[in-house]
A tleap script that builds the chain and sets N, CA, C and O, in Angstrom:
source leaprc.protein.ff14SB
mol = sequence {
  NMET ASN PHE GLU ILE THR GLY ARG LEU HIE
  GLU LYS TYR GLU THR GLN VAL ILE SER ASP
  LYS PHE ARG LYS ARG GLU PHE ILE LEU GLU
  ILE LYS GLU THR GLY ASN ASN GLY PHE GLU
  PHE ILE GLU TYR ILE LYS PHE GLN LEU THR
  GLN ASP ARG CYS MET LEU ILE ASP SER LEU
  THR PRO GLY ASP GLU LEU LYS VAL THR PHE
  ASN LEU ARG GLY ARG LYS TRP GLU LYS ASP
  GLY THR VAL THR TYR PHE THR ASN LEU GLU
  ALA TRP LYS ILE GLU LYS THR GLN GLN THR
  ASP LYS PRO LEU THR ALA SER GLY PRO ALA
  GLY SER SER THR GLU SER ASP VAL PRO PHE
  PRO SER ASP ILE PRO ALA ASP ASP THR ALA
  PHE ASP ASP LEU PRO CPHE
}
set mol.1.N position { -110.848 23.444 22.740 }
set mol.1.CA position { -111.251 23.781 21.393 }
set mol.1.C position { -112.292 22.771 20.914 }
set mol.1.O position { -112.109 21.563 21.057 }
set mol.2.N position { -113.357 23.267 20.359 }
set mol.2.CA position { -114.476 22.445 19.937 }
set mol.2.C position { -114.621 22.514 18.413 }
set mol.2.O position { -114.720 23.605 17.851 }
set mol.3.N position { -114.634 21.355 17.739 }
set mol.3.CA position { -114.724 21.286 16.279 }
set mol.3.C position { -115.800 20.298 15.869 }
set mol.3.O position { -116.186 19.428 16.650 }
set mol.4.N position { -116.292 20.436 14.623 }
set mol.4.CA position { -117.235 19.486 14.041 }
set mol.4.C position { -116.755 19.115 12.644 }
set mol.4.O position { -116.173 19.932 11.930 }
set mol.5.N position { -117.013 17.863 12.270 }
set mol.5.CA position { -116.654 17.395 10.937 }
set mol.5.C position { -117.653 16.310 10.538 }
set mol.5.O position { -118.160 15.578 11.388 }
set mol.6.N position { -117.926 16.215 9.253 }
set mol.6.CA position { -118.813 15.159 8.770 }
set mol.6.C position { -118.032 14.246 7.834 }
set mol.6.O position { -117.107 14.682 7.148 }
set mol.7.N position { -118.412 12.994 7.818 }
set mol.7.CA position { -117.763 12.012 6.970 }
set mol.7.C position { -118.435 10.671 7.122 }
set mol.7.O position { -119.496 10.553 7.733 }
set mol.8.N position { -117.804 9.668 6.560 }
set mol.8.CA position { -118.337 8.312 6.569 }
set mol.8.C position { -117.501 7.458 7.512 }
set mol.8.O position { -116.271 7.506 7.483 }
set mol.9.N position { -118.182 6.671 8.354 }
set mol.9.CA position { -117.472 5.755 9.246 }
set mol.9.C position { -116.767 4.714 8.397 }
set mol.9.O position { -117.409 3.931 7.696 }
set mol.10.N position { -115.452 4.709 8.463 }
set mol.10.CA position { -114.654 3.773 7.669 }
set mol.10.C position { -114.386 2.487 8.448 }
set mol.10.O position { -114.508 1.381 7.922 }
set mol.11.N position { -114.019 2.664 9.715 }
set mol.11.CA position { -113.672 1.512 10.551 }
set mol.11.C position { -113.854 1.892 12.005 }
set mol.11.O position { -113.626 3.039 12.387 }
set mol.12.N position { -114.268 0.923 12.822 }
set mol.12.CA position { -114.332 1.139 14.268 }
set mol.12.C position { -113.649 -0.040 14.947 }
set mol.12.O position { -113.673 -1.164 14.447 }
set mol.13.N position { -113.054 0.232 16.070 }
set mol.13.CA position { -112.287 -0.773 16.789 }
set mol.13.C position { -112.961 -1.095 18.120 }
set mol.13.O position { -113.875 -0.394 18.554 }
set mol.14.N position { -112.497 -2.161 18.754 }
set mol.14.CA position { -113.013 -2.551 20.062 }
set mol.14.C position { -112.430 -1.622 21.135 }
set mol.14.O position { -111.407 -0.970 20.924 }
set mol.15.N position { -113.094 -1.579 22.266 }
set mol.15.CA position { -112.630 -0.784 23.402 }
set mol.15.C position { -111.371 -1.410 23.983 }
set mol.15.O position { -111.303 -2.626 24.162 }
set mol.16.N position { -110.383 -0.588 24.273 }
set mol.16.CA position { -109.142 -1.037 24.915 }
set mol.16.C position { -109.158 -0.581 26.367 }
set mol.16.O position { -109.426 0.587 26.651 }
set mol.17.N position { -108.875 -1.488 27.276 }
set mol.17.CA position { -108.757 -1.146 28.688 }
set mol.17.C position { -107.281 -0.897 28.950 }
set mol.17.O position { -106.472 -1.825 28.919 }
set mol.18.N position { -106.934 0.357 29.208 }
set mol.18.CA position { -105.541 0.754 29.405 }
set mol.18.C position { -105.126 0.534 30.867 }
set mol.18.O position { -104.027 0.050 31.139 }
set mol.19.N position { -106.007 0.891 31.795 }
set mol.19.CA position { -105.753 0.680 33.221 }
set mol.19.C position { -107.104 0.535 33.927 }
set mol.19.O position { -108.153 0.567 33.284 }
set mol.20.N position { -107.071 0.376 35.249 }
set mol.20.CA position { -108.320 0.251 36.018 }
set mol.20.C position { -109.221 1.467 35.832 }
set mol.20.O position { -110.445 1.357 35.908 }
set mol.21.N position { -108.614 2.620 35.589 }
set mol.21.CA position { -109.366 3.868 35.533 }
set mol.21.C position { -109.464 4.465 34.133 }
set mol.21.O position { -110.014 5.554 33.968 }
set mol.22.N position { -108.949 3.781 33.135 }
set mol.22.CA position { -108.930 4.385 31.804 }
set mol.22.C position { -109.197 3.365 30.705 }
set mol.22.O position { -108.559 2.314 30.643 }
set mol.23.N position { -110.160 3.697 29.836 }
set mol.23.CA position { -110.421 2.874 28.655 }
set mol.23.C position { -110.677 3.807 27.484 }
set mol.23.O position { -111.137 4.936 27.652 }
set mol.24.N position { -110.368 3.306 26.290 }
set mol.24.CA position { -110.520 4.125 25.095 }
set mol.24.C position { -110.965 3.267 23.917 }
set mol.24.O position { -110.831 2.044 23.927 }
set mol.25.N position { -111.500 3.942 22.900 }
set mol.25.CA position { -111.942 3.263 21.682 }
set mol.25.C position { -111.690 4.207 20.513 }
set mol.25.O position { -112.018 5.391 20.581 }
set mol.26.N position { -111.110 3.683 19.450 }
set mol.26.CA position { -110.789 4.498 18.283 }
set mol.26.C position { -111.697 4.141 17.114 }
set mol.26.O position { -112.227 3.033 17.029 }
set mol.27.N position { -111.863 5.109 16.217 }
set mol.27.CA position { -112.592 4.870 14.981 }
set mol.27.C position { -112.021 5.784 13.901 }
set mol.27.O position { -111.408 6.812 14.189 }
set mol.28.N position { -112.239 5.381 12.650 }
set mol.28.CA position { -111.699 6.104 11.500 }
set mol.28.C position { -112.865 6.708 10.714 }
set mol.28.O position { -113.833 6.022 10.386 }
set mol.29.N position { -112.754 7.999 10.422 }
set mol.29.CA position { -113.743 8.698 9.618 }
set mol.29.C position { -113.127 9.004 8.257 }
set mol.29.O position { -112.022 9.540 8.179 }
set mol.30.N position { -113.840 8.663 7.184 }
set mol.30.CA position { -113.383 8.956 5.818 }
set mol.30.C position { -113.986 10.290 5.404 }
set mol.30.O position { -115.203 10.472 5.435 }
set mol.31.N position { -113.113 11.225 5.014 }
set mol.31.CA position { -113.526 12.558 4.602 }
set mol.31.C position { -113.173 12.723 3.137 }
set mol.31.O position { -112.017 12.533 2.757 }
set mol.32.N position { -114.156 13.077 2.295 }
set mol.32.CA position { -113.918 13.313 0.869 }
set mol.32.C position { -114.074 14.791 0.576 }
set mol.32.O position { -115.052 15.420 0.979 }
set mol.33.N position { -113.092 15.340 -0.134 }
set mol.33.CA position { -113.145 16.737 -0.550 }
set mol.33.C position { -112.741 16.832 -2.011 }
set mol.33.O position { -111.897 16.073 -2.487 }
set mol.34.N position { -113.350 17.767 -2.708 }
set mol.34.CA position { -112.996 18.004 -4.099 }
set mol.34.C position { -112.237 19.319 -4.186 }
set mol.34.O position { -112.730 20.352 -3.732 }
set mol.35.N position { -111.047 19.290 -4.763 }
set mol.35.CA position { -110.214 20.471 -4.896 }
set mol.35.C position { -110.695 21.369 -6.029 }
set mol.35.O position { -111.601 21.006 -6.780 }
set mol.36.N position { -110.086 22.533 -6.143 }
set mol.36.CA position { -110.434 23.497 -7.193 }
set mol.36.C position { -110.218 22.925 -8.590 }
set mol.36.O position { -110.879 23.346 -9.539 }
set mol.37.N position { -109.305 21.977 -8.725 }
set mol.37.CA position { -109.002 21.372 -10.022 }
set mol.37.C position { -109.936 20.207 -10.364 }
set mol.37.O position { -109.787 19.584 -11.415 }
set mol.38.N position { -110.898 19.909 -9.481 }
set mol.38.CA position { -111.851 18.835 -9.735 }
set mol.38.C position { -111.432 17.476 -9.217 }
set mol.38.O position { -112.225 16.535 -9.261 }
set mol.39.N position { -110.206 17.344 -8.725 }
set mol.39.CA position { -109.742 16.071 -8.184 }
set mol.39.C position { -110.350 15.840 -6.802 }
set mol.39.O position { -110.497 16.767 -6.006 }
set mol.40.N position { -110.699 14.582 -6.538 }
set mol.40.CA position { -111.252 14.220 -5.237 }
set mol.40.C position { -110.134 13.729 -4.329 }
set mol.40.O position { -109.329 12.880 -4.714 }
set mol.41.N position { -110.096 14.274 -3.128 }
set mol.41.CA position { -109.107 13.882 -2.135 }
set mol.41.C position { -109.821 13.160 -1.004 }
set mol.41.O position { -110.878 13.598 -0.549 }
set mol.42.N position { -109.240 12.052 -0.551 }
set mol.42.CA position { -109.820 11.286 0.554 }
set mol.42.C position { -108.830 11.289 1.712 }
set mol.42.O position { -107.656 10.960 1.549 }
set mol.43.N position { -109.328 11.668 2.878 }
set mol.43.CA position { -108.535 11.659 4.106 }
set mol.43.C position { -109.143 10.638 5.058 }
set mol.43.O position { -110.363 10.484 5.104 }
set mol.44.N position { -108.306 9.943 5.813 }
set mol.44.CA position { -108.756 9.002 6.828 }
set mol.44.C position { -108.294 9.553 8.172 }
set mol.44.O position { -107.099 9.568 8.467 }
set mol.45.N position { -109.249 10.004 8.985 }
set mol.45.CA position { -108.945 10.687 10.236 }
set mol.45.C position { -109.310 9.778 11.405 }
set mol.45.O position { -110.429 9.270 11.484 }
set mol.46.N position { -108.341 9.576 12.323 }
set mol.46.CA position { -108.568 8.718 13.486 }
set mol.46.C position { -109.024 9.572 14.673 }
set mol.46.O position { -108.382 10.561 15.026 }
set mol.47.N position { -110.135 9.174 15.274 }
set mol.47.CA position { -110.667 9.812 16.472 }
set mol.47.C position { -110.634 8.811 17.608 }
set mol.47.O position { -110.507 7.606 17.394 }
set mol.48.N position { -110.750 9.333 18.825 }
set mol.48.CA position { -110.835 8.437 19.963 }
set mol.48.C position { -111.985 8.848 20.869 }
set mol.48.O position { -112.329 10.024 20.986 }
set mol.49.N position { -112.565 7.840 21.505 }
set mol.49.CA position { -113.593 8.009 22.520 }
set mol.49.C position { -113.006 7.478 23.821 }
set mol.49.O position { -112.165 6.580 23.802 }
set mol.50.N position { -113.447 8.027 24.956 }
set mol.50.CA position { -112.912 7.547 26.225 }
set mol.50.C position { -114.020 7.305 27.235 }
set mol.50.O position { -115.121 7.847 27.136 }
set mol.51.N position { -113.688 6.479 28.201 }
set mol.51.CA position { -114.538 6.165 29.337 }
set mol.51.C position { -115.963 5.809 28.891 }
set mol.51.O position { -116.137 4.907 28.072 }
set mol.52.N position { -116.977 6.496 29.409 }
set mol.52.CA position { -118.379 6.188 29.107 }
set mol.52.C position { -118.729 6.448 27.647 }
set mol.52.O position { -119.720 5.913 27.151 }
set mol.53.N position { -117.953 7.241 26.965 }
set mol.53.CA position { -118.247 7.567 25.560 }
set mol.53.C position { -117.847 6.454 24.589 }
set mol.53.O position { -118.179 6.520 23.405 }
set mol.54.N position { -117.145 5.445 25.072 }
set mol.54.CA position { -116.716 4.336 24.199 }
set mol.54.C position { -117.888 3.658 23.515 }
set mol.54.O position { -117.726 3.092 22.434 }
set mol.55.N position { -119.060 3.703 24.120 }
set mol.55.CA position { -120.228 3.022 23.567 }
set mol.55.C position { -120.968 3.855 22.518 }
set mol.55.O position { -121.938 3.364 21.940 }
set mol.56.N position { -120.553 5.086 22.253 }
set mol.56.CA position { -121.254 5.950 21.303 }
set mol.56.C position { -121.322 5.371 19.894 }
set mol.56.O position { -122.238 5.711 19.145 }
set mol.57.N position { -120.389 4.513 19.512 }
set mol.57.CA position { -120.405 3.962 18.155 }
set mol.57.C position { -120.841 2.504 18.103 }
set mol.57.O position { -120.721 1.858 17.062 }
set mol.58.N position { -121.344 1.983 19.211 }
set mol.58.CA position { -121.792 0.585 19.240 }
set mol.58.C position { -122.809 0.277 18.148 }
set mol.58.O position { -122.693 -0.749 17.478 }
set mol.59.N position { -123.793 1.136 17.954 }
set mol.59.CA position { -124.879 0.856 17.006 }
set mol.59.C position { -124.561 1.287 15.578 }
set mol.59.O position { -125.385 1.097 14.683 }
set mol.60.N position { -123.389 1.859 15.350 }
set mol.60.CA position { -123.023 2.352 14.019 }
set mol.60.C position { -122.251 1.287 13.244 }
set mol.60.O position { -121.564 0.451 13.830 }
set mol.61.N position { -122.374 1.332 11.924 }
set mol.61.CA position { -121.655 0.380 11.078 }
set mol.61.C position { -120.855 1.135 10.032 }
set mol.61.O position { -121.225 2.247 9.656 }
set mol.62.N position { -119.763 0.546 9.554 }
set mol.62.CA position { -118.981 1.186 8.496 }
set mol.62.C position { -119.882 1.528 7.315 }
set mol.62.O position { -120.705 0.721 6.882 }
set mol.63.N position { -119.706 2.739 6.809 }
set mol.63.CA position { -120.536 3.236 5.722 }
set mol.63.C position { -121.540 4.271 6.191 }
set mol.63.O position { -122.063 5.030 5.375 }
set mol.64.N position { -121.825 4.321 7.502 }
set mol.64.CA position { -122.753 5.314 8.035 }
set mol.64.C position { -122.160 6.713 7.898 }
set mol.64.O position { -120.974 6.922 8.157 }
set mol.65.N position { -122.992 7.669 7.488 }
set mol.65.CA position { -122.592 9.074 7.427 }
set mol.65.C position { -122.762 9.673 8.817 }
set mol.65.O position { -123.810 9.510 9.441 }
set mol.66.N position { -121.724 10.373 9.308 }
set mol.66.CA position { -121.714 10.879 10.674 }
set mol.66.C position { -121.305 12.341 10.745 }
set mol.66.O position { -120.587 12.846 9.882 }
set mol.67.N position { -121.774 13.007 11.785 }
set mol.67.CA position { -121.246 14.313 12.176 }
set mol.67.C position { -120.593 14.090 13.532 }
set mol.67.O position { -121.257 13.674 14.482 }
set mol.68.N position { -119.302 14.363 13.627 }
set mol.68.CA position { -118.540 14.129 14.849 }
set mol.68.C position { -118.144 15.475 15.453 }
set mol.68.O position { -117.551 16.318 14.780 }
set mol.69.N position { -118.476 15.662 16.716 }
set mol.69.CA position { -118.047 16.838 17.466 }
set mol.69.C position { -116.886 16.385 18.343 }
set mol.69.O position { -116.985 15.380 19.046 }
set mol.70.N position { -115.773 17.139 18.297 }
set mol.70.CA position { -114.564 16.682 18.979 }
set mol.70.C position { -113.750 17.844 19.509 }
set mol.70.O position { -113.940 18.995 19.117 }
set mol.71.N position { -112.840 17.515 20.407 }
set mol.71.CA position { -111.864 18.459 20.943 }
set mol.71.C position { -110.484 18.063 20.445 }
set mol.71.O position { -110.203 16.881 20.243 }
set mol.72.N position { -109.642 19.033 20.252 }
set mol.72.CA position { -108.251 18.823 19.865 }
set mol.72.C position { -107.421 18.871 21.142 }
set mol.72.O position { -107.438 19.874 21.856 }
set mol.73.N position { -106.695 17.793 21.433 }
set mol.73.CA position { -105.889 17.697 22.656 }
set mol.73.C position { -104.433 17.437 22.311 }
set mol.73.O position { -104.131 16.668 21.398 }
set mol.74.N position { -103.537 18.076 23.039 }
set mol.74.CA position { -102.104 17.872 22.838 }
set mol.74.C position { -101.418 17.555 24.149 }
set mol.74.O position { -101.803 18.072 25.197 }
set mol.75.N position { -100.407 16.709 24.097 }
set mol.75.CA position { -99.660 16.297 25.289 }
set mol.75.C position { -98.156 16.349 25.019 }
set mol.75.O position { -97.693 16.145 23.897 }
set mol.76.N position { -97.426 16.625 26.071 }
set mol.76.CA position { -95.966 16.592 26.027 }
set mol.76.C position { -95.529 15.433 26.915 }
set mol.76.O position { -96.043 15.257 28.020 }
set mol.77.N position { -94.565 14.638 26.419 }
set mol.77.CA position { -94.065 13.494 27.169 }
set mol.77.C position { -92.552 13.502 27.082 }
set mol.77.O position { -91.988 13.614 25.994 }
set mol.78.N position { -91.885 13.382 28.244 }
set mol.78.CA position { -90.426 13.360 28.290 }
set mol.78.C position { -89.938 12.024 28.829 }
set mol.78.O position { -90.481 11.479 29.790 }
set mol.79.N position { -88.884 11.508 28.170 }
set mol.79.CA position { -88.259 10.273 28.623 }
set mol.79.C position { -86.786 10.321 28.252 }
set mol.79.O position { -86.439 10.532 27.090 }
set mol.80.N position { -85.926 10.127 29.232 }
set mol.80.CA position { -84.479 10.114 29.024 }
set mol.80.C position { -83.990 11.343 28.268 }
set mol.80.O position { -83.115 11.245 27.407 }
set mol.81.N position { -84.552 12.487 28.590 }
set mol.81.CA position { -84.131 13.737 27.958 }
set mol.81.C position { -84.730 13.993 26.583 }
set mol.81.O position { -84.480 15.037 25.982 }
set mol.82.N position { -85.514 13.053 26.085 }
set mol.82.CA position { -86.162 13.225 24.780 }
set mol.82.C position { -87.601 13.659 25.001 }
set mol.82.O position { -88.330 13.051 25.785 }
set mol.83.N position { -88.006 14.719 24.301 }
set mol.83.CA position { -89.365 15.236 24.421 }
set mol.83.C position { -90.165 14.809 23.194 }
set mol.83.O position { -89.717 14.972 22.059 }
set mol.84.N position { -91.346 14.266 23.436 }
set mol.84.CA position { -92.248 13.845 22.368 }
set mol.84.C position { -93.592 14.518 22.589 }
set mol.84.O position { -94.038 14.665 23.727 }
set mol.85.N position { -94.239 14.928 21.500 }
set mol.85.CA position { -95.550 15.554 21.581 }
set mol.85.C position { -96.578 14.672 20.892 }
set mol.85.O position { -96.318 14.124 19.821 }
set mol.86.N position { -97.761 14.533 21.516 }
set mol.86.CA position { -98.839 13.726 20.976 }
set mol.86.C position { -100.065 14.614 20.783 }
set mol.86.O position { -100.316 15.517 21.581 }
set mol.87.N position { -100.816 14.356 19.732 }
set mol.87.CA position { -102.061 15.066 19.467 }
set mol.87.C position { -103.182 14.042 19.321 }
set mol.87.O position { -103.021 13.037 18.629 }
set mol.88.N position { -104.312 14.296 19.970 }
set mol.88.CA position { -105.473 13.416 19.888 }
set mol.88.C position { -106.698 14.205 19.485 }
set mol.88.O position { -106.865 15.360 19.878 }
set mol.89.N position { -107.552 13.576 18.697 }
set mol.89.CA position { -108.856 14.126 18.360 }
set mol.89.C position { -109.864 13.374 19.213 }
set mol.89.O position { -110.188 12.221 18.926 }
set mol.90.N position { -110.355 14.015 20.247 }
set mol.90.CA position { -111.202 13.381 21.245 }
set mol.90.C position { -112.675 13.642 20.927 }
set mol.90.O position { -113.187 14.733 21.182 }
set mol.91.N position { -113.346 12.646 20.375 }
set mol.91.CA position { -114.759 12.770 20.025 }
set mol.91.C position { -115.608 12.699 21.291 }
set mol.91.O position { -115.355 11.879 22.174 }
set mol.92.N position { -116.614 13.563 21.368 }
set mol.92.CA position { -117.503 13.518 22.522 }
set mol.92.C position { -118.981 13.509 22.127 }
set mol.92.O position { -119.855 13.343 22.978 }
set mol.93.N position { -119.256 13.687 20.833 }
set mol.93.CA position { -120.635 13.600 20.355 }
set mol.93.C position { -120.610 13.077 18.923 }
set mol.93.O position { -119.835 13.556 18.096 }
set mol.94.N position { -121.459 12.093 18.633 }
set mol.94.CA position { -121.543 11.522 17.295 }
set mol.94.C position { -123.012 11.460 16.897 }
set mol.94.O position { -123.845 10.910 17.617 }
set mol.95.N position { -123.312 12.041 15.729 }
set mol.95.CA position { -124.674 12.016 15.214 }
set mol.95.C position { -124.674 11.352 13.846 }
set mol.95.O position { -123.857 11.681 12.986 }
set mol.96.N position { -125.594 10.420 13.652 }
set mol.96.CA position { -125.735 9.762 12.360 }
set mol.96.C position { -126.529 10.713 11.459 }
set mol.96.O position { -127.629 11.135 11.818 }
set mol.97.N position { -125.973 11.052 10.286 }
set mol.97.CA position { -126.649 11.999 9.409 }
set mol.97.C position { -127.496 11.302 8.365 }
set mol.97.O position { -128.564 11.804 8.014 }
set mol.98.N position { -127.055 10.158 7.854 }
set mol.98.CA position { -127.841 9.360 6.911 }
set mol.98.C position { -127.216 7.989 6.751 }
set mol.98.O position { -126.037 7.801 7.053 }
set mol.99.N position { -127.993 7.037 6.280 }
set mol.99.CA position { -127.496 5.682 6.045 }
set mol.99.C position { -127.111 5.545 4.577 }
set mol.99.O position { -127.865 5.969 3.701 }
set mol.100.N position { -125.962 4.967 4.300 }
set mol.100.CA position { -125.563 4.727 2.921 }
set mol.100.C position { -125.794 3.264 2.579 }
set mol.100.O position { -125.860 2.412 3.465 }
set mol.101.N position { -125.916 2.979 1.291 }
set mol.101.CA position { -126.163 1.607 0.849 }
set mol.101.C position { -124.893 0.764 0.821 }
set mol.101.O position { -124.960 -0.460 0.930 }
set mol.102.N position { -123.734 1.412 0.674 }
set mol.102.CA position { -122.476 0.679 0.523 }
set mol.102.C position { -121.629 0.793 1.782 }
set mol.102.O position { -121.030 1.843 2.016 }
set mol.103.N position { -121.559 -0.254 2.600 }
set mol.103.CA position { -120.648 -0.199 3.734 }
set mol.103.C position { -119.203 -0.260 3.246 }
set mol.103.O position { -118.917 -0.856 2.207 }
set mol.104.N position { -118.304 0.354 3.992 }
set mol.104.CA position { -116.892 0.354 3.601 }
set mol.104.C position { -116.243 -0.948 4.033 }
set mol.104.O position { -116.456 -1.978 3.394 }
set mol.105.N position { -115.449 -0.928 5.106 }
set mol.105.CA position { -114.767 -2.150 5.535 }
set mol.105.C position { -115.349 -2.654 6.847 }
set mol.105.O position { -116.053 -1.931 7.551 }
set mol.106.N position { -115.045 -3.890 7.157 }
set mol.106.CA position { -115.508 -4.464 8.426 }
set mol.106.C position { -114.725 -3.857 9.577 }
set mol.106.O position { -113.624 -3.342 9.382 }
set mol.107.N position { -115.285 -3.916 10.768 }
set mol.107.CA position { -114.608 -3.348 11.928 }
set mol.107.C position { -113.535 -4.291 12.458 }
set mol.107.O position { -113.556 -5.492 12.191 }
set mol.108.N position { -112.591 -3.722 13.218 }
set mol.108.CA position { -111.498 -4.492 13.801 }
set mol.108.C position { -111.168 -3.981 15.186 }
set mol.108.O position { -112.031 -3.351 15.797 }
set mol.109.N position { -109.940 -4.213 15.744 }
set mol.109.CA position { -109.576 -3.776 17.089 }
set mol.109.C position { -109.340 -2.271 17.210 }
set mol.109.O position { -109.110 -1.619 16.191 }
set mol.110.N position { -109.390 -1.661 18.477 }
set mol.110.CA position { -109.157 -0.213 18.653 }
set mol.110.C position { -109.039 0.306 20.072 }
set mol.110.O position { -108.872 -0.488 20.998 }
set mol.111.N position { -109.128 1.716 20.290 }
set mol.111.CA position { -109.058 2.376 21.577 }
set mol.111.C position { -109.288 3.882 21.534 }
set mol.111.O position { -109.406 4.397 20.422 }
set mol.112.N position { -109.374 4.731 22.750 }
set mol.112.CA position { -109.522 6.193 22.871 }
set mol.112.C position { -109.318 6.775 24.269 }
set mol.112.O position { -109.044 6.002 25.187 }
set mol.113.N position { -109.445 8.230 24.515 }
set mol.113.CA position { -109.195 8.819 25.838 }
set mol.113.C position { -109.692 10.244 26.051 }
set mol.113.O position { -110.006 10.929 25.078 }
set mol.114.N position { -109.775 10.727 27.349 }
set mol.114.CA position { -110.163 12.112 27.664 }
set mol.114.C position { -109.033 12.809 28.392 }
set mol.114.O position { -108.102 12.160 28.868 }
set mol.115.N position { -109.109 14.135 28.482 }
set mol.115.CA position { -108.026 14.899 29.060 }
set mol.115.C position { -107.692 14.462 30.480 }
set mol.115.O position { -106.524 14.251 30.806 }
set mol.116.N position { -108.713 14.324 31.329 }
set mol.116.CA position { -108.454 13.948 32.715 }
set mol.116.C position { -108.095 12.474 32.866 }
set mol.116.O position { -107.601 12.062 33.916 }
set mol.117.N position { -108.337 11.681 31.836 }
set mol.117.CA position { -108.115 10.243 31.924 }
set mol.117.C position { -106.913 9.763 31.133 }
set mol.117.O position { -106.685 8.557 31.045 }
set mol.118.N position { -106.138 10.667 30.556 }
set mol.118.CA position { -104.984 10.279 29.769 }
set mol.118.C position { -103.939 9.669 30.686 }
set mol.118.O position { -103.644 10.232 31.741 }
set mol.119.N position { -103.371 8.527 30.307 }
set mol.119.CA position { -102.397 7.880 31.178 }
set mol.119.C position { -101.158 8.751 31.393 }
set mol.119.O position { -100.730 9.478 30.496 }
set mol.120.N position { -100.604 8.665 32.574 }
set mol.120.CA position { -99.392 9.387 32.883 }
set mol.120.C position { -98.198 8.655 32.281 }
set mol.120.O position { -98.312 7.481 31.930 }
set mol.121.N position { -97.046 9.332 32.155 }
set mol.121.CA position { -95.877 8.660 31.581 }
set mol.121.C position { -95.524 7.358 32.278 }
set mol.121.O position { -94.945 6.473 31.648 }
set mol.122.N position { -95.852 7.210 33.554 }
set mol.122.CA position { -95.559 5.954 34.257 }
set mol.122.C position { -96.392 4.801 33.717 }
set mol.122.O position { -96.029 3.641 33.911 }
set mol.123.N position { -97.519 5.097 33.033 }
set mol.123.CA position { -98.366 4.063 32.447 }
set mol.123.C position { -97.903 3.651 31.059 }
set mol.123.O position { -98.388 2.661 30.512 }
set mol.124.N position { -96.972 4.402 30.485 }
set mol.124.CA position { -96.466 4.128 29.143 }
set mol.124.C position { -95.297 3.160 29.266 }
set mol.124.O position { -94.481 3.311 30.175 }
set mol.125.N position { -95.186 2.170 28.379 }
set mol.125.CA position { -94.101 1.190 28.479 }
set mol.125.C position { -92.720 1.852 28.577 }
set mol.125.O position { -92.445 2.848 27.908 }
set mol.126.N position { -91.871 1.281 29.417 }
set mol.126.CA position { -90.554 1.860 29.668 }
set mol.126.C position { -89.604 1.712 28.484 }
set mol.126.O position { -88.693 2.523 28.316 }
set mol.127.N position { -89.808 0.691 27.668 }
set mol.127.CA position { -88.909 0.512 26.534 }
set mol.127.C position { -89.445 1.241 25.310 }
set mol.127.O position { -90.641 1.522 25.221 }
set mol.128.N position { -88.575 1.540 24.384 }
set mol.128.CA position { -88.960 2.282 23.177 }
set mol.128.C position { -89.528 1.379 22.091 }
set mol.128.O position { -89.868 1.867 21.013 }
set mol.129.N position { -89.641 0.075 22.342 }
set mol.129.CA position { -90.120 -0.838 21.301 }
set mol.129.C position { -91.560 -0.563 20.924 }
set mol.129.O position { -91.992 -0.951 19.839 }
set mol.130.N position { -92.329 0.106 21.805 }
set mol.130.CA position { -93.718 0.423 21.492 }
set mol.130.C position { -93.804 1.395 20.322 }
set mol.130.O position { -94.856 1.501 19.691 }
set mol.131.N position { -92.710 2.111 20.019 }
set mol.131.CA position { -92.719 3.108 18.960 }
set mol.131.C position { -92.001 2.639 17.691 }
set mol.131.O position { -91.913 3.390 16.720 }
set mol.132.N position { -91.485 1.399 17.690 }
set mol.132.CA position { -90.716 0.911 16.556 }
set mol.132.C position { -91.536 0.762 15.286 }
set mol.132.O position { -90.984 0.866 14.190 }
set mol.133.N position { -92.837 0.522 15.399 }
set mol.133.CA position { -93.639 0.270 14.208 }
set mol.133.C position { -94.448 1.482 13.758 }
set mol.133.O position { -95.334 1.342 12.914 }
set mol.134.N position { -94.168 2.666 14.297 }
set mol.134.CA position { -94.865 3.871 13.859 }
set mol.134.C position { -94.451 4.237 12.442 }
set mol.134.O position { -93.282 4.099 12.083 }
set mol.135.N position { -95.408 4.708 11.625 }
set mol.135.CA position { -95.093 4.990 10.215 }
set mol.135.C position { -94.371 6.306 9.977 }
set mol.135.O position { -94.157 6.680 8.824 }
set mol.136.N position { -93.992 7.013 11.017 }
set mol.136.CA position { -93.309 8.309 10.835 }
set mol.136.C position { -92.107 8.423 11.729 }
set mol.136.O position { -91.417 9.442 11.708 }
savepdb mol mol.pdb
quit
């Protein structure tokens, strides 16, 4: 599935090396929408880049207006009889639409991935402590 969205680069992270064959980089896009009642809603959407695409945001800075083309990816993971589902927004094309005068926040750490390069369950930590700090 191929989608496009425009927004402002809110934050970008450094490339994470997951294994010898897999690296990823994440970034946050700020999306502003105005509802029928006139209220403005702001969404912060996390995307990921993988492998050679990790460098696509090197020259971009927070505050840049972007058009991101991405695929929606879903995975099923089973461990000890428990099934977990993951969804990723995999960016594969980024176009700068215009420069804004006000940058948002400074960049920090991050990561991303592609369908053929997603780590197998054996690459995921065996203990459940990796999920203890999730907000949901």
